[in-house]
VOGU-3710 file (C-alpha; in Angstrom, 3 decimals, decimal comma):
1> xxxxxxxxxx> -5,581/-17,288/28,713  -7,383/-15,035/31,186  -6,573/-17,472/33,976  -2,819/-17,353/33,239  -2,687/-13,679/32,192  -0,660/-12,462/35,193  2,061/-15,015/34,470  2,038/-14,856/30,657  0,940/-11,312/29,815  4,316/-9,653/30,237
11> xxxxxxxxxx> 6,125/-12,319/28,203  3,560/-11,949/25,411  4,025/-8,165/25,391  7,818/-8,506/25,181  7,576/-10,987/22,302  5,350/-8,639/20,289  7,431/-5,529/20,959  10,708/-7,301/20,145  9,433/-8,633/16,811  9,813/-12,236/17,978
21> xxxxxxxxxx> 6,115/-13,095/18,093  4,904/-15,700/15,598  1,289/-16,280/14,675  0,078/-19,860/14,679  -1,808/-21,435/11,802  -5,553/-20,852/11,853  -7,564/-23,874/12,948  -10,599/-25,144/11,038  -13,821/-25,892/12,885  -17,092/-27,253/11,596
31> xxxxxxxxxx> -20,272/-25,421/12,594  -23,581/-27,077/13,450  -24,720/-26,327/9,891  -21,757/-28,286/8,500  -19,860/-25,198/7,313  -16,088/-25,197/7,863  -14,635/-21,974/9,300  -11,047/-21,019/10,135  -10,360/-19,219/13,423  -7,408/-17,673/15,256
41> xxxxxxxxxx> -6,672/-18,906/18,746  -7,279/-16,518/21,656  -3,664/-15,340/21,992  -3,243/-14,566/18,288  -6,615/-12,795/18,199  -5,509/-10,578/21,098  -2,218/-9,699/19,381  -4,031/-8,887/16,121  -6,442/-6,644/18,031  -3,463/-4,806/19,545
51> xxxxxxxxxx> -1,891/-4,353/16,099  -5,184/-3,055/14,697  -5,403/-0,448/17,459  -1,803/0,652/16,882  -2,055/1,087/13,107  -5,615/2,470/12,870  -4,317/6,058/12,915  -1,594/5,323/10,336  -3,663/3,889/7,520  -5,508/6,052/4,986
61> xxxxxxxxxx> -9,231/5,768/5,661  -11,713/7,989/3,863  -14,842/9,430/5,564  -16,974/7,749/2,886  -15,775/4,374/4,193  -18,759/4,213/6,533  -18,335/0,828/8,221  -15,349/1,851/10,356  -15,676/3,231/13,873  -16,263/6,968/13,998
71> xxxxxxxxxx> -17,631/7,192/10,440  -21,311/6,958/11,308  -21,939/3,286/10,689  -25,013/1,655/9,203  -27,644/4,004/10,629  -25,837/7,152/9,463  -25,408/5,696/5,982  -29,102/4,806/5,730  -30,063/8,287/6,911  -27,765/9,942/4,355
81> xxxxxxxxxx> -29,186/7,899/1,480  -32,781/8,557/2,556  -32,046/12,307/2,780  -30,447/12,315/-0,682  -33,491/10,622/-2,196  -35,830/13,058/-0,458  -33,971/16,309/-1,225  -32,053/15,353/-4,378  -28,686/16,723/-5,451  -28,770/20,488/-5,703
91> xxxxxxxxxx> -32,007/21,266/-7,543  -32,172/17,911/-9,303  -34,081/14,806/-8,232  -32,196/11,513/-8,047  -33,262/9,218/-10,892  -30,514/6,648/-11,526  -28,672/4,176/-9,305  -25,816/1,693/-9,357  -25,663/-0,592/-6,352  -23,032/-3,341/-6,320
101> xxxxxxxxxx> -20,396/-5,069/-4,251  -17,139/-6,927/-4,824  -17,529/-10,648/-5,321  -15,508/-12,451/-2,628  -13,654/-9,270/-1,666  -11,502/-10,590/1,183  -10,707/-13,835/-0,679  -9,425/-11,984/-3,766  -7,210/-9,326/-2,174  -3,733/-9,468/-3,700
111> xxxxxxxxxx> -1,219/-9,988/-0,916  1,704/-8,008/-2,479  -0,631/-5,053/-3,106  -1,736/-5,039/0,531  1,826/-5,381/1,852  2,935/-2,429/-0,303  0,190/-0,349/1,299  1,208/-1,397/4,811  4,908/-0,734/4,243  4,124/2,769/2,988
121> xxxxxxxxxx> 2,130/3,725/6,073  3,441/1,600/8,984  7,027/2,300/10,050  7,216/0,046/13,132  9,154/-3,126/12,125  7,644/-5,136/14,980  4,104/-4,366/13,846  5,055/-5,002/10,220  6,364/-8,427/11,202  2,982/-9,420/12,650
131> xxxxxxxxxx> 1,140/-7,844/9,707  3,184/-9,817/7,187  2,413/-13,035/9,052  -1,252/-12,080/9,030  -1,298/-11,378/5,285  0,575/-14,613/4,454  -1,439/-16,684/6,934  -1,727/-20,469/6,963  -4,631/-22,782/7,766  -4,299/-26,219/9,349
141> xxxxxxxxxx> -6,837/-28,866/8,327  -6,357/-32,375/9,675  -2,623/-31,917/10,172  -2,069/-30,439/6,702  -1,042/-26,791/6,296  -2,248/-24,577/3,477  -1,265/-20,975/2,624  -3,780/-19,343/0,250  -2,226/-17,488/-2,687  -4,695/-14,614/-2,449
151> xxxxxxxxxx> -6,921/-13,121/0,201  -6,738/-12,264/3,882  -8,526/-13,984/6,773  -11,624/-12,583/8,406  -12,711/-12,916/11,999  -10,402/-10,393/13,662  -10,145/-6,625/14,104  -7,643/-6,227/11,252  -9,937/-7,469/8,480  -12,371/-4,506/8,227
161> xxxxxxxxxx> -9,568/-2,003/8,876  -7,319/-3,277/6,066  -10,289/-3,887/3,790  -11,318/-0,259/4,196  -7,827/1,193/3,716  -7,161/-0,833/0,563  -10,065/0,880/-1,224  -9,135/4,405/-0,111  -8,172/5,443/-3,651  -11,693/4,624/-4,882
171> xxxxxxxxxx> -13,292/6,653/-2,081  -10,982/9,589/-2,780  -11,701/9,478/-6,517  -15,472/9,544/-6,154  -15,458/12,142/-3,363  -14,470/14,699/-6,036  -17,068/13,531/-8,564  -19,690/16,114/-9,541  -23,315/15,210/-10,180  -23,071/12,065/-8,063
181> xxxxxxxxxx> -23,689/10,792/-4,533  -21,233/8,067/-3,512  -21,383/5,716/-0,520  -19,391/2,651/0,515  -19,986/0,233/3,383  -17,241/-2,414/3,563  -17,216/-3,772/-0,019  -20,713/-2,516/-0,896  -20,872/0,457/-3,278  -23,727/2,834/-4,020
191> xxxxxxxxxx> -23,834/5,524/-6,733  -26,841/7,846/-7,123  -27,261/10,492/-9,789  -29,992/12,752/-11,205  -28,685/12,158/-14,733  -27,671/9,112/-16,740  -24,268/10,181/-18,106  -22,512/11,026/-14,801  -23,565/7,578/-13,555  -22,261/5,876/-16,691
201> xxxxxxxxxx> -18,875/7,585/-16,313  -18,773/6,597/-12,637  -19,560/2,948/-13,450  -16,809/2,965/-16,087  -14,313/4,289/-13,528  -15,456/1,793/-10,885  -15,053/-1,108/-13,320  -11,576/0,156/-14,164  -10,594/0,223/-10,494  -11,910/-3,312/-10,037
211> xxxxxxxxxx> -10,062/-4,633/-13,089  -6,728/-3,159/-11,985  -7,097/-4,652/-8,491  -8,265/-8,095/-9,610  -11,860/-7,689/-8,396  -15,228/-8,116/-10,079  -18,792/-7,045/-9,337  -21,090/-9,604/-7,735  -23,609/-10,535/-10,448  -26,434/-11,279/-7,989
221> xxxxxxxxxx> -25,976/-8,090/-5,955  -25,601/-5,570/-8,767  -28,455/-3,296/-9,799  -28,016/-0,568/-12,428  -30,899/1,504/-13,774  -33,696/3,803/-12,762  -34,495/4,383/-9,111  -38,117/3,462/-9,723  -37,003/-0,177/-10,032  -35,772/-0,055/-6,440
231> xxxxxxxxxx> -32,606/-1,303/-4,750  -31,556/-2,605/-1,350  -28,887/-0,979/0,795  -27,751/-2,299/4,184  -30,925/-4,298/4,717  -33,386/-1,615/3,574  -35,341/-1,278/0,339  -35,257/2,090/-1,458  -36,815/3,499/-4,605  -37,542/6,942/-6,054
241> xxxxxxxxxx> -39,986/7,581/-3,175  -37,332/6,910/-0,509  -37,010/4,157/2,114  -39,580/1,359/1,789  -38,820/-0,796/4,821  -36,745/-3,904/5,512  -35,501/-5,641/2,364  -36,645/-9,133/1,379  -33,035/-10,368/1,493  -32,626/-9,128/5,061
251> xxxxxxxxxx> -35,920/-10,733/6,130  -34,897/-14,069/4,603  -31,569/-13,951/6,459  -33,415/-13,131/9,684  -35,797/-16,073/9,324  -32,923/-18,432/8,504  -30,995/-17,231/11,559  -34,024/-17,793/13,806  -34,408/-21,328/12,477  -30,726/-22,119/13,066
261> xxxxxxxxxx> -30,792/-20,726/16,614  -33,798/-22,863/17,471  -32,259/-26,022/15,998  -28,920/-25,429/17,748  -30,644/-25,037/21,107  -32,625/-28,250/20,631  -29,549/-30,225/19,555  -27,797/-29,093/22,732  -30,584/-30,626/24,806  -32,398/-27,427/25,719
271> xxxxxxxxxx> -36,149/-27,534/26,171  -38,497/-26,160/23,550  -39,339/-23,264/25,862  -35,661/-22,376/26,307  -35,067/-22,590/22,550  -38,017/-20,292/21,868  -36,744/-17,809/24,464  -33,354/-17,746/22,748  -35,000/-16,989/19,404  -37,181/-14,302/21,032
281> xxxxxxxxxx> -34,099/-12,570/22,477  -32,457/-12,546/19,054  -35,618/-11,130/17,451  -35,745/-8,342/20,029  -32,129/-7,352/19,284  -32,781/-7,538/15,542  -35,772/-5,190/15,776  -33,593/-2,593/17,498  -31,011/-2,685/14,686  -33,528/-2,400/11,837
//
């Protein structure tokens, strides 16, 4: 696509701006680990990136939605949680926590609900045409086409943007909650409180929001109780004494990733030295992020 950009770029731009552009079906590929993933082709991915840039200022995005650009990101969220545990809320020490996330969030998004949101906030019919094709996407597997009844695809710039905007009403609700610290990173939720009853009311409201939207809490990633039991947030372990270092779940993922990188390099015919260097480079980048 880069090679033919001078000849095809203008025609692509005209097709998008006239509303004539049509997304292709996503193609399925099998990874070295045997997992099947669906991907957009390069041209569709570029168009979806353009649409994401155009609508980013139109969609409602709350400051507590911390995974989006300009909202602080992972490091700012970790710092805010550590500060809250150290200084408390007002004159009260944090004692109770609810940490959870939505089970299969992107796979369970209701398409009509998302399209209603987009039509309320995006007034460009050309962009809406591409967005509707994105929401009602198709996947090709071995010559057969399948359109999922629920969910949106990941792997492009639109996914985190729409995923964040769709939960704006939850962020707005909890931003006005007293006696509570609220944080959200993508579909991960964290509620901290010095007292039990504000947390119970917040959990009741969160469950109500999930039920109305067709979501449910992930049973293996939900922790409700006293801070002394500890919880993990964005790869770090916390308890009533504050941050306790890298979480066990994050370390396990890191070790698994190192193993896969080494095996992939060896399968591609690289020497053991080259494979070890690849793993070492990944470890160096990982240490910077944690």
